C-alpha positions as CSV (number, residue, x, y, z in Angstrom):
1,X,-24.4,96.3,4.7
2,X,-23.1,99.8,4.1
3,X,-24.9,100.0,0.8
4,X,-28.2,99.2,2.6
5,X,-27.6,101.9,5.2
6,X,-26.7,104.5,2.5
7,X,-29.8,103.5,0.6
8,X,-32.0,103.9,3.7
9,X,-30.5,107.2,4.8
10,X,-33.1,109.4,3.0
11,X,-35.9,107.4,4.8
12,X,-34.5,107.6,8.4
13,X,-37.7,109.1,9.7
14,X,-39.8,106.2,8.4
15,X,-37.2,103.7,9.7
16,X,-37.4,105.4,13.2
17,X,-41.2,105.1,13.1
18,X,-40.9,101.4,12.1
19,X,-38.5,100.8,15.1
20,X,-41.0,102.4,17.5
21,X,-43.8,100.3,16.1
22,X,-41.7,97.1,16.4
23,X,-41.0,97.9,20.0
24,X,-44.7,98.1,20.6
25,X,-45.3,94.9,18.7
26,X,-42.7,93.1,20.7
27,X,-44.2,94.4,23.9
28,X,-47.6,92.9,22.8
29,X,-46.1,89.6,21.7
30,X,-44.2,89.3,25.1
31,X,-47.3,90.2,27.1
32,X,-49.5,87.4,25.6
33,X,-47.6,84.5,27.3
34,X,-48.0,86.1,30.7
35,X,-51.8,86.4,30.1
36,X,-51.9,82.7,29.2
37,X,-49.9,81.9,32.3
38,X,-52.3,84.0,34.5
39,X,-55.4,82.3,32.9
40,X,-54.0,78.8,33.8
41,X,-52.6,79.6,37.2
42,X,-55.0,82.3,38.5
43,X,-58.1,81.9,36.4
44,X,-58.4,78.2,36.3
45,X,-56.4,76.8,39.2
46,X,-57.0,79.6,41.8
47,X,-60.6,80.5,40.8
48,X,-59.7,84.0,39.7
49,X,-57.9,84.9,42.9
50,X,-54.4,86.2,42.2
51,X,-53.1,87.2,45.7
52,X,-53.1,85.9,49.2
53,X,-54.9,89.0,50.5
54,X,-58.6,88.3,50.3
55,X,-60.8,90.8,48.4
56,X,-63.2,90.7,51.4
57,X,-63.0,89.2,54.9
58,X,-65.3,89.0,57.9
59,X,-64.4,91.0,61.0
60,X,-63.8,87.9,63.0
61,X,-61.5,86.4,60.5
62,X,-59.8,89.8,60.0
63,X,-58.8,89.8,63.7
64,X,-57.9,86.2,63.9
65,X,-55.5,86.6,60.9
66,X,-53.3,88.8,63.0
67,X,-52.4,86.0,65.4
68,X,-49.5,84.8,63.4
69,X,-48.3,88.2,62.1
70,X,-45.5,90.4,63.4
71,X,-46.3,94.0,64.5
72,X,-45.1,95.4,61.2
73,X,-47.2,92.9,59.3
74,X,-50.3,93.8,61.4
75,X,-49.7,97.5,60.5
76,X,-49.6,96.6,56.8
77,X,-52.7,94.4,57.1
78,X,-54.8,97.0,58.8
79,X,-53.7,99.7,56.4
80,X,-54.7,97.5,53.4
81,X,-58.4,97.1,54.4
82,X,-61.4,99.4,55.0
83,X,-64.2,98.4,57.4
84,X,-67.6,98.0,55.7
85,X,-70.0,97.0,58.4
86,X,-69.0,93.5,59.5
87,X,-66.9,93.1,56.4
88,X,-63.4,94.4,55.7
89,X,-62.7,95.2,52.0
90,X,-59.3,95.3,50.4
91,X,-58.2,98.9,49.5
92,X,-54.7,98.1,48.3
93,X,-54.8,97.6,44.6
94,X,-51.1,97.8,43.7
95,X,-50.1,94.5,42.1
96,X,-46.5,95.2,42.9
97,X,-47.1,95.6,46.6
98,X,-49.6,92.7,46.7
99,X,-46.9,90.5,45.0
100,X,-44.5,91.4,47.8
101,X,-47.2,90.6,50.4
102,X,-47.8,87.2,48.8
103,X,-44.4,85.9,50.0
104,X,-44.5,87.7,53.3
105,X,-48.0,86.8,54.5
106,X,-48.5,83.4,53.0
107,X,-47.1,81.4,55.9
108,X,-49.2,83.4,58.4
109,X,-52.4,82.6,56.6
110,X,-51.5,78.9,56.2
111,X,-51.0,78.7,60.0
112,X,-54.2,80.5,60.5
113,X,-56.2,78.1,58.4
114,X,-54.6,75.0,60.0
115,X,-54.7,76.0,63.7
116,X,-57.7,77.4,65.4
117,X,-58.4,76.6,69.1
118,X,-54.9,75.8,70.1
119,X,-53.7,79.4,69.8
120,X,-56.0,80.7,72.5
121,X,-53.7,79.9,75.4
122,X,-50.4,80.7,73.6
123,X,-48.3,83.8,74.0
124,X,-47.2,86.0,71.1
125,X,-43.7,84.6,71.2
126,X,-45.0,81.0,71.2
127,X,-47.1,81.8,68.1
128,X,-44.2,83.4,66.2
129,X,-42.0,80.5,67.1
130,X,-44.6,78.1,65.7
131,X,-44.7,80.2,62.5
132,X,-40.9,80.0,62.1
133,X,-40.9,76.2,62.6
134,X,-43.6,76.0,59.9
135,X,-41.6,78.1,57.5
136,X,-38.5,75.9,58.1
137,X,-40.4,72.7,57.5
138,X,-42.0,74.1,54.3
139,X,-38.8,75.3,52.7
140,X,-38.5,72.0,50.9
141,X,-42.0,72.4,49.5
142,X,-41.1,75.5,47.4
143,X,-42.3,79.1,47.4
144,X,-44.8,78.5,44.5
145,X,-46.7,75.9,46.5
146,X,-46.7,78.1,49.6
147,X,-48.2,81.0,47.7
148,X,-50.8,78.6,46.2
149,X,-51.8,77.5,49.7
150,X,-52.0,81.1,50.8
151,X,-54.3,81.9,47.8
152,X,-56.5,78.9,48.9
153,X,-56.9,80.7,52.3
154,X,-57.9,83.9,50.4
155,X,-60.5,82.1,48.4
156,X,-62.0,80.6,51.6
157,X,-62.2,84.1,53.2
158,X,-63.8,85.6,50.1
159,X,-66.4,82.9,50.1
160,X,-67.2,83.4,53.8
161,X,-67.5,87.2,53.2
162,X,-70.2,86.5,50.7
163,X,-68.4,86.9,47.4
164,X,-69.7,84.9,44.4
165,X,-66.6,82.8,43.6
166,X,-68.0,81.5,40.3
167,X,-68.7,85.1,39.1
168,X,-65.3,86.2,40.3
169,X,-63.6,83.4,38.3
170,X,-65.8,84.1,35.2
171,X,-65.1,87.9,35.4
172,X,-61.4,87.3,35.7
173,X,-61.3,84.9,32.7
174,X,-63.4,87.4,30.6
175,X,-61.2,90.3,31.5
176,X,-58.0,88.4,30.8
177,X,-59.4,87.2,27.5
178,X,-60.5,90.7,26.5
179,X,-57.0,92.0,27.3
180,X,-55.5,89.3,25.1
181,X,-57.8,90.1,22.3
182,X,-57.0,93.8,22.6
183,X,-53.2,93.1,22.6
184,X,-53.7,90.8,19.6
185,X,-55.6,93.5,17.7
186,X,-52.9,96.0,18.5
187,X,-50.3,93.6,17.2
188,X,-52.3,93.1,14.0
189,X,-52.6,96.8,13.3
190,X,-48.9,97.4,14.0
191,X,-48.0,94.5,11.7
192,X,-50.0,96.0,8.9
193,X,-48.5,99.5,9.5
194,X,-44.9,98.1,9.6
195,X,-45.5,96.1,6.5
196,X,-46.9,99.2,4.7
197,X,-44.0,101.5,5.8
198,X,-41.4,98.9,5.1
199,X,-42.8,98.3,1.6
200,X,-42.9,102.0,0.9
201,X,-39.3,102.5,2.1
202,X,-38.1,99.5,0.1
203,X,-39.9,100.6,-3.0
204,X,-38.5,104.1,-2.7
205,X,-35.0,102.8,-2.1
206,X,-35.3,100.5,-5.1
207,X,-36.5,103.5,-7.2
208,X,-33.6,105.6,-6.0
209,X,-31.1,102.8,-6.8
210,X,-32.5,102.2,-10.3
211,X,-32.4,106.0,-10.8
212,X,-28.8,106.2,-9.6
213,X,-27.7,103.3,-11.8
214,X,-29.5,104.7,-14.8
215,X,-28.1,108.2,-14.3
216,X,-24.6,106.8,-13.8
217,X,-24.8,104.6,-16.9
218,X,-26.1,107.6,-19.0
219,X,-23.0,109.4,-18.0
220,X,-20.7,106.6,-19.0
221,X,-18.5,107.0,-22.0
222,X,-18.1,104.2,-24.6
223,X,-15.1,103.0,-22.6
224,X,-17.2,102.3,-19.5
225,X,-19.9,100.7,-21.7
226,X,-17.3,98.4,-23.1
227,X,-16.3,97.4,-19.6
228,X,-19.9,96.4,-18.6
229,X,-21.8,94.3,-21.0
230,X,-25.4,95.4,-21.9
231,X,-26.8,92.2,-20.4
232,X,-24.9,92.7,-17.2
233,X,-26.1,96.4,-16.9
234,X,-29.7,95.2,-17.4
235,X,-29.4,92.6,-14.7
236,X,-27.8,95.0,-12.3
237,X,-30.6,97.6,-12.9
238,X,-33.4,95.1,-12.5
239,X,-32.7,91.8,-10.8
240,X,-29.9,93.1,-8.5
241,X,-32.0,96.1,-7.4
242,X,-34.9,93.8,-6.8
243,X,-32.8,91.6,-4.6
244,X,-31.7,94.6,-2.5
245,X,-35.3,95.9,-2.4
246,X,-36.5,92.5,-1.1
247,X,-33.9,92.4,1.6
248,X,-34.7,95.9,2.7
249,X,-38.3,94.9,3.3
250,X,-37.2,91.9,5.3
251,X,-34.6,93.9,7.2
252,X,-37.2,96.4,8.3
253,X,-39.8,93.8,9.2
254,X,-37.6,91.0,10.6
255,X,-34.0,91.9,11.2
256,X,-35.0,94.9,13.3
257,X,-37.7,93.0,15.1
258,X,-35.6,89.9,15.9
259,X,-33.2,91.5,18.4
260,X,-36.0,93.4,20.0
261,X,-38.1,90.3,20.5
262,X,-35.1,88.2,21.5
263,X,-33.8,90.6,24.1
264,X,-37.3,91.1,25.4
265,X,-37.8,87.4,25.6
266,X,-34.5,86.9,27.5
267,X,-35.6,89.6,30.0
268,X,-39.0,87.9,30.5
269,X,-37.3,84.5,30.9
270,X,-35.0,86.0,33.5
271,X,-37.9,87.5,35.4
272,X,-39.8,84.2,35.6
273,X,-37.0,82.9,37.9
274,X,-37.5,79.5,36.5
275,X,-33.7,78.8,36.5
276,X,-33.8,77.2,33.0
277,X,-31.9,79.8,31.0
278,X,-29.3,77.3,30.1
279,X,-31.8,75.4,28.0
280,X,-32.4,78.4,25.8
281,X,-28.6,79.1,25.6
282,X,-28.0,75.6,24.4
283,X,-30.7,75.9,21.7
284,X,-29.3,79.3,20.5
285,X,-25.7,77.8,20.4
286,X,-26.9,74.9,18.2
287,X,-28.8,77.3,15.9
288,X,-25.7,79.5,15.5
289,X,-23.5,76.5,14.6
290,X,-26.1,75.4,12.0
291,X,-26.3,78.8,10.4
292,X,-22.6,79.2,10.2
293,X,-22.3,75.8,8.6
294,X,-25.0,76.6,6.0
295,X,-23.4,80.0,5.2
296,X,-20.0,78.6,4.6
297,X,-21.5,76.0,2.2
298,X,-23.9,78.4,0.4
299,X,-22.1,81.7,0.2
300,X,-19.8,80.9,-2.8
301,X,-22.8,79.6,-4.7
302,X,-24.7,82.9,-4.1
303,X,-21.8,84.8,-5.6
304,X,-21.8,82.6,-8.6
305,X,-25.5,82.8,-9.1
306,X,-25.7,86.4,-10.2
307,X,-23.0,85.9,-12.8
308,X,-25.0,83.0,-14.2
309,X,-28.1,85.2,-14.3
310,X,-25.9,87.6,-16.4
311,X,-25.0,84.7,-18.7
312,X,-28.7,83.6,-19.3
313,X,-29.6,87.2,-19.9
314,X,-26.7,87.6,-22.4
315,X,-27.6,84.4,-24.3
316,X,-31.3,85.3,-24.4
317,X,-30.6,88.8,-25.8
318,X,-28.3,87.5,-28.5
319,X,-30.8,84.8,-29.6
320,X,-33.8,87.2,-29.6
321,X,-31.8,89.9,-31.4
322,X,-30.3,87.6,-34.0
323,X,-33.4,85.4,-34.5
324,X,-33.6,86.0,-38.3
325,X,-29.9,85.2,-38.8
326,X,-30.2,82.1,-36.6
327,X,-33.1,80.9,-38.7
328,X,-31.4,81.8,-42.0
329,X,-28.3,79.7,-41.1
330,X,-30.4,76.9,-39.6
331,X,-28.7,77.3,-36.1
332,X,-31.9,76.9,-34.0
333,X,-30.7,73.6,-32.5
334,X,-27.3,74.9,-31.7
335,X,-28.7,78.1,-30.1
336,X,-31.2,76.0,-28.1
337,X,-28.3,73.9,-26.8
338,X,-26.3,77.1,-25.9
339,X,-29.3,78.5,-24.0
340,X,-30.0,75.2,-22.4
341,X,-26.4,75.0,-21.2
342,X,-26.5,78.5,-19.6
343,X,-29.9,77.7,-18.1
344,X,-28.8,74.4,-16.7
345,X,-25.8,75.9,-15.0
346,X,-28.0,78.5,-13.3
347,X,-30.6,75.9,-12.4
348,X,-28.0,73.6,-10.9
349,X,-26.6,76.4,-8.8
350,X,-30.0,77.5,-7.6
351,X,-31.1,74.0,-6.8
352,X,-27.9,73.5,-4.7
353,X,-28.5,76.7,-2.7
354,X,-32.2,76.0,-2.3
355,X,-31.5,72.5,-1.1
356,X,-29.0,73.7,1.4
357,X,-31.3,76.4,2.7
358,X,-34.3,74.0,2.7
359,X,-32.3,71.7,4.9
360,X,-32.4,74.5,7.5
361,X,-36.1,74.4,8.1
362,X,-36.4,70.8,9.3
363,X,-33.3,71.3,11.4
364,X,-34.9,74.4,13.0
365,X,-38.1,72.6,13.6
366,X,-36.2,69.7,15.2
367,X,-34.4,72.2,17.5
368,X,-37.7,73.9,18.5
369,X,-39.5,70.7,19.3
370,X,-36.5,69.3,21.1
371,X,-36.3,72.5,23.1
372,X,-40.0,72.2,24.0
373,X,-39.6,68.6,25.2
374,X,-36.5,69.5,27.2
375,X,-38.3,72.4,28.9
376,X,-41.3,70.2,29.8
377,X,-39.0,67.5,31.2
378,X,-37.0,70.0,33.3
379,X,-40.1,72.0,34.4
380,X,-42.0,68.8,35.4
381,X,-39.4,68.1,38.0
382,X,-39.6,71.7,39.3
383,X,-43.4,71.7,39.4
384,X,-43.2,68.4,41.3
385,X,-40.8,70.2,43.8
386,X,-43.3,73.0,44.2
387,X,-41.0,75.7,42.9
388,X,-42.8,76.3,39.6
389,X,-46.4,76.4,38.4
390,X,-48.0,74.9,35.2
391,X,-48.8,78.4,33.8
392,X,-45.2,79.5,34.4
393,X,-44.0,76.5,32.4
394,X,-46.3,77.3,29.5
395,X,-45.1,81.0,29.6
396,X,-41.5,79.8,29.6
397,X,-42.1,77.6,26.6
398,X,-43.7,80.5,24.7
399,X,-40.8,82.8,25.6
400,X,-38.3,80.2,24.6
401,X,-40.0,79.8,21.2
402,X,-40.0,83.6,20.7
403,X,-36.3,83.7,21.4
404,X,-35.7,80.9,19.1
405,X,-38.0,82.4,16.4
406,X,-36.0,85.7,16.7
407,X,-32.9,83.8,15.8
408,X,-34.8,81.9,13.1
409,X,-35.7,85.3,11.6
410,X,-32.1,86.2,11.4
411,X,-31.3,82.8,9.9
412,X,-33.9,83.3,7.2
413,X,-32.3,86.7,6.5
414,X,-29.0,84.9,6.2
415,X,-30.5,82.9,3.4
416,X,-31.2,86.1,1.3
417,X,-28.5,88.4,2.6
418,X,-25.6,86.8,0.8
419,X,-27.3,87.0,-2.6
420,X,-28.4,90.6,-1.8
421,X,-24.9,91.5,-0.7
422,X,-23.6,90.2,-4.0
423,X,-26.2,92.2,-5.8
424,X,-25.4,95.3,-3.8
425,X,-21.7,94.9,-4.6
426,X,-22.5,94.6,-8.3
427,X,-24.6,97.8,-8.1
428,X,-21.7,99.5,-6.3
429,X,-19.4,98.5,-9.0
430,X,-21.5,100.5,-11.5
431,X,-22.0,103.5,-9.1
432,X,-18.3,103.7,-8.1
433,X,-17.0,103.4,-11.6
434,X,-15.8,106.9,-12.6
435,X,-16.7,108.1,-16.0
436,X,-13.6,108.8,-18.1
437,X,-15.5,111.6,-19.8
438,X,-16.9,114.3,-17.5
439,X,-18.0,117.9,-17.8
440,X,-15.3,120.5,-16.9
441,X,-15.6,122.1,-13.5
442,X,-15.8,125.5,-15.0
443,X,-17.2,125.0,-18.5
444,X,-16.8,127.6,-21.2
445,X,-19.7,129.0,-23.1
446,X,-19.8,129.0,-26.9
447,X,-20.2,132.7,-27.9
448,X,-20.3,132.3,-31.7
449,X,-22.1,129.1,-32.8
450,X,-20.9,128.7,-36.3
451,X,-20.0,125.0,-36.3
452,X,-16.3,125.1,-37.3
453,X,-14.8,121.7,-36.3
454,X,-11.0,121.4,-36.2
455,X,-8.9,118.3,-35.4
456,X,-5.4,119.4,-34.2
457,X,-2.9,116.5,-34.7
458,X,-5.2,114.1,-32.9
459,X,-4.1,110.6,-31.9
460,X,-6.4,108.1,-30.1
461,X,-6.1,104.6,-28.7
462,X,-8.8,102.7,-26.9
463,X,-8.5,102.2,-23.1
464,X,-6.2,99.4,-22.4
465,X,-4.8,99.2,-25.9
466,X,-1.1,99.4,-26.7
467,X,-1.3,101.1,-30.1
468,X,-3.1,104.1,-31.5
469,X,-6.2,103.6,-33.6
470,X,-5.9,107.1,-35.0
471,X,-2.6,108.8,-35.7
472,X,-1.9,112.5,-36.3
473,X,-5.4,113.5,-37.6
474,X,-5.4,117.1,-38.7
475,X,-8.1,118.9,-40.7
476,X,-10.8,121.6,-40.5
477,X,-14.5,121.1,-41.3
478,X,-16.1,124.4,-42.1
479,X,-19.7,125.7,-42.3
480,X,-21.3,125.6,-45.7
481,X,-19.0,122.8,-46.8
482,X,-19.2,119.0,-46.8
483,X,-16.2,117.1,-45.4
484,X,-16.3,113.5,-46.5
485,X,-14.3,110.7,-44.9
486,X,-13.7,107.5,-46.9
487,X,-11.4,104.5,-46.5
488,X,-11.3,100.8,-46.2
489,X,-13.2,98.9,-43.5
490,X,-11.6,99.2,-40.1
491,X,-9.4,102.2,-40.9
492,X,-10.8,104.3,-38.1
493,X,-13.5,106.4,-39.8
494,X,-16.3,105.8,-37.2
495,X,-13.8,106.2,-34.4
496,X,-12.8,109.6,-35.7
497,X,-16.4,111.0,-35.8
498,X,-17.1,109.4,-32.4
499,X,-14.5,111.8,-30.9
500,X,-16.6,114.9,-31.9
501,X,-19.5,114.3,-29.5
502,X,-17.0,113.0,-26.9
503,X,-18.1,109.4,-26.9
504,X,-14.4,109.0,-26.4
505,X,-11.7,111.5,-25.5
506,X,-8.6,112.1,-27.6
507,X,-5.3,110.6,-26.4
508,X,-3.2,113.3,-27.9
509,X,-4.0,116.6,-29.6
510,X,-7.3,118.3,-29.4
511,X,-10.7,118.6,-31.1
512,X,-12.2,122.1,-31.2
513,X,-15.5,123.6,-32.2
514,X,-15.6,127.3,-33.0
515,X,-12.2,127.6,-31.4
516,X,-13.1,126.0,-28.1
517,X,-11.6,122.6,-27.0
518,X,-14.6,120.3,-26.7
519,X,-13.2,119.2,-23.3
520,X,-13.7,122.7,-22.0
521,X,-17.3,122.8,-23.0
522,X,-20.2,121.2,-21.2
523,X,-21.4,118.0,-23.0
524,X,-24.9,119.4,-23.1
525,X,-23.8,122.5,-25.0
526,X,-21.5,120.5,-27.2
527,X,-24.1,117.9,-28.2
528,X,-26.7,120.6,-28.7
529,X,-24.6,121.8,-31.6
530,X,-24.5,118.3,-33.2
531,X,-26.9,116.3,-35.3
532,X,-25.5,112.8,-35.1
533,X,-26.7,109.9,-37.3
534,X,-24.9,106.7,-36.2
535,X,-23.8,103.9,-38.5
536,X,-26.6,101.7,-37.3
537,X,-30.0,103.4,-37.3
538,X,-31.5,103.4,-33.9
539,X,-35.2,104.1,-33.3
540,X,-37.2,104.1,-30.0
541,X,-40.6,102.7,-29.2
542,X,-43.3,105.3,-29.8
543,X,-44.4,107.0,-33.0
544,X,-42.7,108.3,-36.1
545,X,-43.4,111.8,-34.9
546,X,-41.9,111.2,-31.4
547,X,-38.8,109.8,-33.0
548,X,-38.4,112.7,-35.4
549,X,-38.8,115.1,-32.4
550,X,-36.2,113.2,-30.3
551,X,-33.5,115.9,-30.8
552,X,-36.0,118.8,-30.7
553,X,-39.1,118.2,-28.6
554,X,-40.7,121.5,-29.6
555,X,-40.3,120.9,-33.3
556,X,-43.5,121.8,-35.2
557,X,-45.4,119.5,-37.5
558,X,-44.2,121.5,-40.5
559,X,-40.5,121.0,-39.4
560,X,-40.8,117.3,-38.9
561,X,-42.6,116.9,-42.3
562,X,-39.9,119.0,-44.0
563,X,-37.2,116.8,-42.4
564,X,-39.0,113.6,-43.5
565,X,-39.2,115.0,-47.0
566,X,-35.5,115.9,-47.2
567,X,-34.6,112.4,-45.8
568,X,-36.8,110.8,-48.6
569,X,-39.0,109.3,-45.9
570,X,-42.2,111.2,-46.7
571,X,-43.5,108.7,-49.2
572,X,-43.5,105.6,-47.0
573,X,-44.8,107.6,-44.1
574,X,-47.8,109.0,-46.0
575,X,-48.6,105.5,-47.1
576,X,-49.3,104.4,-43.5
577,X,-52.8,104.8,-42.1
578,X,-51.8,106.8,-39.1
579,X,-49.0,108.6,-41.1
580,X,-46.7,110.4,-38.5
581,X,-48.6,108.9,-35.6
582,X,-47.8,105.4,-36.8
583,X,-46.3,103.3,-34.1
584,X,-42.6,102.4,-34.0
585,X,-41.7,99.1,-32.2
586,X,-38.8,98.8,-29.9
587,X,-35.6,99.2,-31.9
588,X,-37.6,100.0,-35.0
589,X,-38.2,96.4,-35.8
590,X,-41.4,97.1,-37.7
591,X,-39.6,99.2,-40.4
592,X,-37.1,98.1,-43.0
593,X,-33.3,98.9,-42.7
594,X,-33.6,101.7,-45.3
595,X,-36.6,103.2,-43.7
596,X,-35.0,103.1,-40.3
597,X,-31.9,104.9,-41.8
598,X,-34.0,107.6,-43.4
599,X,-35.9,108.2,-40.2
600,X,-32.6,108.5,-38.3
601,X,-31.4,111.1,-40.9
602,X,-34.7,113.0,-40.7
603,X,-34.4,113.1,-36.9
604,X,-31.0,114.8,-37.2
605,X,-32.4,117.2,-39.8
606,X,-35.3,118.1,-37.6
607,X,-33.0,119.2,-34.9
608,X,-31.4,121.8,-37.2
609,X,-27.9,121.7,-35.7
610,X,-24.8,123.6,-36.7
611,X,-22.9,120.4,-37.3
612,X,-24.2,117.3,-39.1
613,X,-22.4,114.0,-38.7
614,X,-23.4,111.1,-40.9
615,X,-21.5,108.0,-39.9
616,X,-22.0,105.8,-43.0
617,X,-25.7,106.7,-42.8
618,X,-26.5,106.2,-46.5
619,X,-25.3,102.6,-46.8
620,X,-28.8,101.1,-46.8
621,X,-30.1,103.5,-49.5
622,X,-30.2,102.7,-53.1
623,X,-28.2,105.1,-55.4
624,X,-31.3,106.9,-56.6
625,X,-32.5,107.6,-53.1
626,X,-29.0,108.5,-51.9
627,X,-28.6,111.1,-54.7
628,X,-32.1,112.6,-54.1
629,X,-31.4,112.8,-50.4
630,X,-28.1,114.5,-50.8
631,X,-29.5,116.9,-53.3
632,X,-32.4,117.9,-50.9
633,X,-30.0,118.0,-48.0
634,X,-27.6,120.4,-49.7
635,X,-30.1,123.3,-49.7
636,X,-31.2,122.6,-46.1
637,X,-27.6,122.5,-44.6
638,X,-26.1,125.3,-46.7
639,X,-25.0,127.1,-43.6
640,X,-24.1,124.1,-41.5
641,X,-20.9,121.9,-41.3
642,X,-21.5,118.5,-42.8
643,X,-19.2,115.5,-42.0
644,X,-20.0,112.4,-43.9
645,X,-18.4,108.9,-43.4
646,X,-19.1,106.8,-46.4
647,X,-18.0,103.7,-48.3
648,X,-19.3,104.7,-51.7
649,X,-17.6,107.1,-54.0
650,X,-20.9,108.3,-55.3
651,X,-21.8,109.6,-51.8
652,X,-18.7,111.7,-51.4
653,X,-18.2,112.7,-55.0
654,X,-19.3,116.3,-54.7
655,X,-17.9,117.0,-51.2
656,X,-15.7,120.1,-50.9
657,X,-13.2,118.2,-48.8
658,X,-12.6,114.5,-48.9
659,X,-10.3,112.8,-46.3
660,X,-8.9,109.4,-47.3
661,X,-8.0,107.2,-44.4
662,X,-5.8,104.2,-44.3
663,X,-4.7,102.3,-41.2
664,X,-5.7,105.2,-38.8
665,X,-4.0,107.9,-40.8
666,X,-5.1,110.5,-43.3
667,X,-3.3,109.6,-46.5
668,X,-5.1,112.0,-48.8
669,X,-7.0,115.3,-48.5
670,X,-8.7,117.3,-51.2
671,X,-11.6,117.2,-53.8
672,X,-12.6,114.2,-55.8
673,X,-10.6,115.4,-58.8
674,X,-7.5,116.2,-56.8
675,X,-7.5,112.9,-55.1
676,X,-7.9,111.0,-58.3
677,X,-4.7,112.6,-59.5
678,X,-2.5,112.3,-56.4
679,X,-3.9,109.7,-53.9
680,X,-3.3,106.1,-54.8
681,X,-5.6,104.7,-52.1
682,X,-8.5,106.9,-53.3
683,X,-7.9,105.8,-56.9
684,X,-8.1,102.1,-55.8
685,X,-11.3,102.7,-54.0
686,X,-12.8,104.7,-56.9
687,X,-11.8,102.2,-59.6
688,X,-13.2,99.3,-57.6
689,X,-16.6,101.0,-57.6
690,X,-16.8,103.0,-60.9
691,X,-15.6,102.6,-64.4
692,X,-12.8,104.7,-65.9
693,X,-15.3,106.6,-68.0
694,X,-17.5,107.4,-65.0
695,X,-14.4,108.7,-63.2
696,X,-13.3,110.8,-66.2
697,X,-10.1,108.8,-66.7
698,X,-8.8,107.6,-70.1
699,X,-9.2,103.9,-70.9
700,X,-5.4,103.6,-71.2
701,X,-5.0,104.9,-67.6
702,X,-7.6,102.5,-66.4
703,X,-5.9,99.6,-68.1
704,X,-2.5,100.5,-66.8
705,X,-3.8,100.6,-63.3
706,X,-5.4,97.2,-63.7
């Protein structure tokens, strides 16, 4: 819940407006049952007359009505009317006061209508004694019936005073109907506005969450990326955020409205004085027990569901990414079975939770109809006793349904909230994971940007590992020179160059650029100095030109064309119809491996950095293209530092400095000629790729080594 509140914090003004609108909507919803009750009791049963005080009364009846009144009541009676010829017309229009007068004057009017000639010879005390005896005898009848009898007297007086009773009833019904229509229209407008505002807030909150997750992930080092799988991060950024967004909409439209409507309904029920609050309390208790039971059963499955979504996402990505390999090895059937297994697990869990929650609706319906039957059964006895009217019963049923519906809204939220809570927790895991590589609080600025890279006795081990991957790496890569790194597979070459752009941080020692420890420089400044070509060429959807400008957005057409020419990519680009505007599919799937690698190299060249890092970036090139590319590159990067990771001797042959790595250590350092003389590991690599004559070794030496 705290995640939802933090997400909604920027939108507190909109939330406040929504709450005010929901209060108005609840007021309208709670007013409609009263209008229905008034139409039944007043409009239909009482002919449109709502109080025991007649709207008009003849002078004779006005005086006779005083016979059974106390002195205080006579004062009120006379103050409430104004003489209009022989007719007295009601001037008191306050419903509150008239409601009070209904209970006070009803018995006097009933006596007046039932006794006529007998009162002429009676004293005032005798008349009041008769009234008290009547009140005592009618206590068993019920106040509701007494007021109805008083209203019958008012109807009789109105008719004698010349009022058209049919028109009075019709006018009352039309007025009440118009009020109901007006309230209904108001509710409709408010509902639309609340839906609009809630959707905007939820959409904004979802956008903010996705942005926060994306920004956080972009700041992750490779260590954090290894902790969260790509499939999981995609699910957290899309499906999990969508779950939270959906719940925010329902929270603003239903969860906030439910307590407002429920509390308002309880107040209305209390004001009816029906004495049947225990019926609603019983229904609410049953609902709460049902909801708790369903949550205990379903909650563990909701937690499992999101992990299973991750699993389906993971399998899908692997199958789609490795489709060519799957087909080549004839593994389609096995991969289908693997996907089917992950899919069935998710389906089984979703079916279980859906069945559990589907069970809730018939139970709720059963509770609501049982509640209606119970209210009718109890109210029928109270109506028969004269303490309740039919309209009051219908209003009570409606209020009871509204109270139950408010709890039903909360119950429906309880269906979605557990899954959204799990989703929010998963999002929080990403947002609360600190990046192991962060900018320094007070970063230093590179004053002289030459591109001198120095490794000072660097050791490194991956997070959670027990042993170092790199041990005591010490060398300097200088501008205008090429530093090549060669060694067997898995010896730590790529790990070494990944330390330069701070994809990982060193465990011991330091890496400096132009004399500054790279941990003291902002990552933006550091990476602006580097042109990095990864081992696996990565292209982005767009065009060839947009990919070449990826490192330098303002690169001119001439610059990207020159970069493509150096990278030996110009020929195949020119062969395309749209040339540099030719589309690149996601991941560069519409170009070959060699073309992808050449475009990746051209992208780094177009950036024109001070330090070039080629992580085995020539492996997909044939020897002729490799040689041509390195020759063209040499003139372009004559003032830059070049670091090349390679497997082939031919790629590193002419490097000014070659580092030979074995098992995470530098076991040889020097030129090609020097290493052939004094580095056994380098000799083994060289002889495995080239003949003795190509290496400039005598045949005898070559045979001896063999």
